[in-house]
Every structure is written in C-alpha cells, then in structure tokens.
C-alpha positions as CSV (number, residue, x, y, z in Angstrom):
1,M,5.7,-1.2,-30.3
2,T,6.9,-1.0,-26.7
3,T,4.1,-1.1,-24.2
4,V,4.5,1.6,-21.5
5,F,3.5,1.2,-17.9
6,G,3.9,3.9,-15.3
7,I,3.9,4.5,-11.6
8,V,2.3,7.8,-10.7
9,G,3.0,9.6,-7.4
10,D,4.2,12.7,-5.6
11,P,6.9,12.2,-4.5
12,I,8.1,9.4,-6.8
13,A,11.8,8.9,-6.1
14,Q,11.0,6.2,-3.5
15,A,9.1,3.9,-6.0
16,R,10.5,0.4,-6.5
17,S,8.0,-0.8,-9.0
18,P,10.0,0.2,-12.1
19,E,13.1,-1.8,-11.1
20,V,10.9,-4.8,-10.2
21,F,8.7,-4.8,-13.3
22,N,11.5,-3.9,-15.7
23,A,13.6,-6.8,-14.5
24,L,10.7,-9.1,-15.1
25,F,10.0,-7.6,-18.6
26,Q,13.6,-8.3,-19.5
27,A,13.8,-11.8,-17.9
28,R,10.5,-12.8,-19.7
29,G,11.4,-11.3,-23.1
30,I,8.4,-8.8,-23.0
31,D,8.7,-5.6,-25.0
32,A,7.6,-3.3,-22.2
33,V,8.9,-0.7,-19.8
34,M,7.7,0.8,-16.6
35,V,8.7,4.4,-15.8
36,P,8.1,6.7,-12.8
37,M,5.8,9.6,-13.4
38,H,5.9,12.6,-11.0
39,V,2.4,14.1,-11.0
40,T,1.0,16.5,-8.3
41,P,-2.5,16.2,-6.9
42,D,-3.6,19.4,-8.8
43,D,-2.5,17.8,-12.1
44,F,-3.6,14.2,-11.5
45,E,-7.0,14.1,-13.2
46,G,-5.7,16.0,-16.2
47,A,-2.6,13.7,-16.4
48,L,-4.9,10.6,-16.5
49,E,-6.9,12.2,-19.3
50,G,-3.7,12.6,-21.3
51,F,-2.3,9.1,-20.4
52,R,-5.5,7.4,-21.7
53,R,-4.9,8.8,-25.1
54,M,-1.7,6.9,-25.4
55,K,-2.3,3.9,-27.6
56,N,0.6,1.9,-26.1
57,L,-0.1,2.5,-22.4
58,G,-0.7,-0.8,-20.6
59,G,-1.6,0.6,-17.2
60,L,-0.5,2.5,-14.2
61,V,0.5,1.7,-10.6
62,V,-0.8,4.5,-8.4
63,T,1.0,5.6,-5.2
64,V,1.0,8.3,-2.6
65,P,-1.1,10.6,-2.6
66,H,-3.3,9.6,-5.5
67,K,-4.9,6.3,-4.5
68,F,-8.2,7.9,-3.3
69,A,-8.4,10.3,-6.2
70,A,-7.8,7.4,-8.6
71,A,-10.8,5.5,-7.2
72,Q,-13.0,8.4,-7.9
73,L,-12.2,8.4,-11.6
74,L,-12.9,4.7,-12.3
75,S,-15.6,3.4,-14.5
76,G,-15.2,-0.1,-13.0
77,S,-13.5,-1.5,-9.9
78,S,-13.2,-4.4,-7.5
79,H,-14.9,-4.8,-4.1
80,R,-11.7,-3.8,-2.5
81,V,-11.8,-0.5,-4.2
82,S,-15.4,0.0,-3.3
83,I,-14.8,-0.6,0.4
84,A,-11.5,1.2,0.7
85,G,-12.3,4.1,-1.7
86,A,-8.8,3.7,-3.0
87,A,-7.0,2.1,-6.0
88,N,-3.3,1.3,-6.6
89,A,-3.5,-0.3,-10.1
90,I,-5.5,1.1,-13.0
91,R,-5.7,0.4,-16.7
92,P,-7.4,2.1,-19.6
93,T,-10.4,0.7,-21.5
94,E,-12.7,1.9,-24.2
95,T,-15.2,3.2,-21.5
96,G,-12.7,4.6,-19.0
97,W,-10.3,3.4,-16.4
98,V,-10.8,0.3,-14.4
99,G,-8.9,-0.4,-11.2
100,D,-8.1,-2.6,-8.2
101,L,-6.3,-2.4,-4.8
102,Y,-3.5,-4.8,-4.1
103,D,-1.4,-3.1,-1.4
104,G,-3.1,-4.9,1.5
105,E,-2.9,-8.3,-0.1
106,G,0.8,-8.0,-0.8
107,F,1.4,-6.7,2.7
108,A,-0.5,-9.5,4.5
109,I,0.8,-12.3,2.3
110,G,4.4,-11.0,3.1
111,I,3.7,-11.1,6.8
112,E,2.3,-14.6,6.7
113,A,5.2,-15.8,4.5
114,H,7.8,-14.6,7.0
115,H,6.1,-14.3,10.4
116,G,3.2,-16.7,10.5
117,P,-0.6,-16.3,10.4
118,V,-2.4,-13.0,11.1
119,R,-5.4,-14.8,12.6
120,G,-5.9,-14.0,16.2
121,R,-3.3,-11.2,16.4
122,R,-4.0,-7.7,17.6
123,C,-2.8,-5.2,14.9
124,A,-2.1,-1.4,15.1
125,I,-1.9,0.7,11.9
126,V,-0.4,4.2,11.8
127,G,-1.7,6.0,8.7
128,A,-5.3,6.1,7.6
129,G,-4.6,6.7,3.9
130,G,-4.8,4.4,1.0
131,A,-2.1,2.0,2.1
132,G,-3.4,1.9,5.7
133,T,-7.0,1.2,4.5
134,A,-5.8,-1.6,2.1
135,I,-3.7,-3.2,4.9
136,A,-6.6,-3.0,7.4
137,L,-8.9,-4.8,4.9
138,A,-6.4,-7.6,4.3
139,L,-5.9,-8.1,8.0
140,I,-9.7,-8.2,8.6
141,D,-10.0,-10.8,5.8
142,R,-7.4,-12.9,7.6
143,A,-9.3,-12.8,10.9
144,A,-7.1,-10.4,13.0
145,A,-8.3,-10.3,16.6
146,E,-8.5,-6.4,16.7
147,I,-7.3,-3.5,14.7
148,S,-6.4,0.0,15.9
149,V,-5.9,2.9,13.5
150,W,-4.0,6.1,14.2
151,D,-3.3,9.2,12.1
152,L,-2.2,12.7,12.7
153,D,-5.5,13.7,11.1
154,Q,-7.8,12.2,13.8
155,A,-10.9,12.9,11.7
156,R,-9.4,10.7,8.9
157,A,-8.7,7.9,11.5
158,E,-12.2,8.1,12.8
159,A,-13.6,8.0,9.2
160,L,-11.6,4.9,8.5
161,R,-12.7,3.2,11.7
162,E,-16.3,3.8,10.7
163,R,-15.8,2.4,7.3
164,L,-14.1,-0.7,8.6
165,A,-16.6,-1.2,11.4
166,A,-19.4,-1.3,8.8
167,Y,-17.5,-4.1,7.0
168,T,-16.6,-6.4,9.9
169,T,-17.5,-7.6,13.4
170,I,-13.8,-7.5,14.4
171,P,-13.3,-4.7,17.0
172,I,-12.0,-1.6,15.3
173,V,-10.6,1.2,17.5
174,V,-8.9,4.5,17.1
175,G,-5.6,4.8,19.0
176,P,-1.8,4.6,18.7
177,P,0.3,1.4,19.0
178,S,0.5,0.0,22.5
179,L,1.7,-2.8,24.7
180,S,-1.4,-4.9,23.8
181,D,-0.5,-5.1,20.1
182,D,1.2,-8.1,18.4
183,L,1.8,-6.2,15.2
184,A,2.5,-2.5,14.7
185,I,2.5,-1.2,11.1
186,N,3.6,2.2,9.7
187,A,1.4,2.8,6.7
188,S,2.1,6.6,6.7
189,S,4.7,8.5,4.7
190,A,6.7,9.3,7.9
191,G,10.2,7.9,7.4
192,M,10.7,8.6,3.7
193,S,13.2,11.2,4.8
194,P,15.9,10.7,7.5
195,A,14.7,14.0,9.0
196,D,11.2,12.7,9.6
197,R,9.9,12.0,13.1
198,L,9.2,8.4,14.0
199,P,5.5,7.4,13.2
200,F,5.5,5.8,16.6
201,E,8.0,4.7,19.3
202,P,8.8,1.0,19.1
203,A,9.6,1.2,22.8
204,C,5.9,1.5,23.5
205,L,5.4,-2.1,22.3
206,R,5.7,-5.3,24.2
207,Q,8.8,-7.4,23.7
208,G,8.5,-9.5,20.6
209,A,5.9,-7.5,18.8
210,L,6.4,-7.4,15.0
211,V,7.2,-3.9,13.6
212,C,6.3,-3.5,9.9
213,E,6.9,-0.8,7.3
214,A,4.9,0.1,4.1
215,I,7.7,2.5,3.0
216,M,10.0,0.8,0.5
217,K,12.8,3.4,0.2
218,P,14.9,3.5,2.3
219,P,14.8,-0.3,2.6
220,K,15.3,0.0,6.4
221,T,13.7,3.1,7.8
222,R,14.8,4.7,11.1
223,L,11.7,3.1,12.7
224,L,12.9,-0.4,11.7
225,V,16.4,0.4,12.9
226,E,15.2,1.5,16.3
227,A,12.8,-1.5,16.6
228,E,15.6,-3.9,15.7
229,K,17.8,-2.4,18.4
230,L,15.1,-3.1,20.9
231,G,15.0,-6.7,19.8
232,H,11.7,-6.5,17.8
233,P,11.3,-8.7,14.7
234,I,10.8,-6.4,11.7
235,Q,9.4,-6.5,8.1
236,E,10.6,-4.1,5.4
237,G,8.2,-2.3,3.1
238,R,9.6,-4.0,0.0
239,H,7.5,-7.1,0.8
240,M,4.3,-5.2,0.2
241,L,5.3,-4.8,-3.4
242,D,7.1,-8.1,-3.8
243,Y,4.0,-10.1,-2.9
244,Q,1.5,-8.2,-5.0
245,V,3.5,-8.1,-8.2
246,G,1.9,-11.3,-9.5
247,A,-1.6,-9.9,-9.0
248,I,-0.9,-6.6,-10.7
249,W,0.9,-8.4,-13.5
250,Q,-2.3,-10.3,-14.2
251,F,-4.5,-7.2,-13.8
252,F,-2.4,-5.5,-16.5
253,G,-3.2,-8.5,-18.8
254,L,0.4,-9.6,-19.1
255,Q,1.2,-13.3,-19.8
256,P,1.4,-15.5,-16.6
C-alpha cells in the first residue's frame, strides 16, 4: 500500500516539499507520495482528526499559518517545539500526534554552507511567526552576536523577544533591519505575491550584508532581486527546505 505524506497550509501553492520528497521517493524506490493539502485555520484541528484515521498516512509537513496550532495539538514533542511553541513536522502515533521543528536548522545550515559561520554575526529577522521563531533559535544555538526581531504585529514581536530572552544571554531586541546588521532575514509571508510590499528595504543595510529569504516560491522574491541590484549577497528560501529534508526524512521513520 502506498504511504501518503502531506504538507498542510493556507495558502499551499508555494510549497516545494512535494516535488522534493516525491523525487526522493522515486529515486530510492519507496512506495510513497507527498501531496499538498489546502486547509484553512478554522478547519485545521478537524482535518488532523480525520488525517489520523488514515491507516497509510506517514506524516505531515506543516506550513503557514498552522505551525503554532500544530504544536498545541501534540502529545509529544522536541525541546525545539517546547521553546518555540511551533512545529513543522508531525506524525501520527497510537496516543496522538508527535512533532518537531526543523525550519531553523535547515535555514542555518544553509547559511553556513554557502556564507560561512553564524557565530559573532548580528542578525535581523522580519516575521515573528513559526519560521521566524525557529530561525531565531537556530541562530542562537550557533552563537550569533545579537538578534533583532520585527513584525507588523508589534505585540507578537515583543512576545517573541521575551521567549528568546528567557532562553539565552545573547542580546535580543525588537526593531527592523538596520546598518548594524550582518544578516537580514525575511521570515514573513511578504513576497509570496508580486504585489506584496517589501518586508524591509535592502537599502537600509550596510554594503555586503547578507539578505536571506524563507519564502520558497517564487525562487527569487522581489526582496532578493532588489538586494542583488544593490550588491548584497543573497540566499534563496529553497535552502531552508533543502537542508532540513534529511532530518524530516528520519523523523518520518523513512530508511536512511
């Protein structure tokens, strides 16, 4: 019987996980498929109840805006989920859903693979949701010098600052990207549509600051295009997925 995996989100058209995992299933001769599942926030809990009744469901990748809701529905989780209050990979068990959070790890590993160590660098994150929280934790674990967080919802940014400050002695501040930053990261949904406003102006950064995206589709958002025009090194959002696939693969209990 074919094992079914899914990625659950709203919207869902931007998701790259199906193409990545399905290519691996085919290459490794595994009878499995990953499909996109468009589920609204109002229907999320009910959808999970239904999914868990599927005997051939292997697990779910969870994306915007369900990562926080997913964490609240788990019967077991990792320390990353406990600190961030968000999960992006869950699987069914006899006692309920268990989950973990791999966005930040994938993102940080991608940065270090292409642009050198995070240690000692000042980092700005725009977006205090699940992706922003996960990225902040991964940067803290890699000894960033300082982290600033910014969100259109200032209460959410301040709440994230408080959670991170309780976890680390690294300075955590609330504020937009600035000239003092070495890395500026868009972890918000701004940029999925060409009509979206820029999450921040790359012109506000010092020359040579790295501009990073968490958005995977389009591959090169307007933010990255504008940053590149100004001579900034960039990192596309696809690396966040590419460098966490192995961890999620093992979490789902698939063969190494």
